[in-house]
C-alpha positions in Angstrom: 0.9 -113.0 58.1 -2.6 -111.8 59.0 -3.2 -109.8 62.2 -6.3 -108.4 63.8 -6.9 -104.7 64.6 -5.6 -105.0 68.2 -2.5 -106.8 67.1 -2.0 -104.1 64.4 -2.1 -101.4 67.1 0.3 -103.2 69.4 2.7 -103.9 66.5 2.6 -100.3 65.4 3.2 -99.2 69.0 6.2 -101.5 69.3 7.6 -100.2 66.0 7.3 -96.6 67.3 9.1 -97.5 70.6 11.9 -99.2 68.7 12.2 -96.2 66.4 12.4 -93.8 69.4 15.0 -96.0 71.0 17.1 -96.2 67.9 16.8 -92.4 67.5 18.1 -92.0 71.1 21.1 -94.4 70.4 21.9 -92.5 67.2 21.8 -89.2 69.0 24.1 -90.5 71.8 26.5 -91.9 69.1 26.6 -88.6 67.2 27.3 -86.6 70.4 30.0 -89.0 71.6 33.7 -88.4 71.3 36.7 -90.7 71.8 38.1 -90.6 75.4 41.8 -90.2 74.9 43.8 -90.3 78.1 46.0 -87.3 78.6 48.3 -89.1 81.1 49.6 -92.6 81.3 50.1 -94.0 84.8 52.7 -96.6 85.7 51.5 -99.9 87.0 53.0 -99.1 90.4 51.0 -95.8 90.6 47.8 -97.5 89.4 48.2 -100.0 92.2 48.8 -97.3 94.8 45.8 -95.3 93.5 43.6 -98.3 93.7 44.7 -99.0 97.3 44.2 -95.4 98.3 40.8 -95.3 96.7 39.7 -98.4 98.7 41.1 -96.9 102.0 40.2 -93.2 101.7 37.5 -93.2 98.9 37.8 -92.1 95.3 36.7 -88.4 96.0 39.4 -87.8 98.6 42.1 -89.4 96.4 41.0 -87.6 93.3 40.9 -84.2 95.1 44.4 -84.7 96.4 45.9 -85.9 93.1 44.2 -83.0 91.3 45.6 -80.5 93.8 49.1 -81.9 93.5 49.0 -81.9 89.7 47.6 -78.4 89.7 50.5 -77.2 91.9 53.0 -79.0 89.8 51.7 -77.4 86.6 51.9 -74.0 88.3 55.7 -74.5 88.3 55.7 -74.6 84.5 55.6 -71.3 82.6 52.5 -72.2 80.6 51.3 -68.6 80.2 54.7 -67.5 78.7 54.5 -70.3 76.2 50.9 -69.3 75.2 52.1 -65.8 74.6 54.9 -67.0 72.3 52.5 -68.9 70.0 
């Protein structure tokens, strides 16, 4: 395939852009980690959370759930277990 000087510059520029894009994708891949859920929700709770999100908004529901979970975890003697290990 024969190309003129202008086509050569455009093709070179396109290759550079593809290379930069590929480098970015590789960097994102290398920095990624698997998202493993730490909690499994029942279908009933998922349904309730979705309805609450629609009614009150995700931020409100998320804040309330996090507060409740935090308080519940405070009931567990987690510090004592850490000291034993």
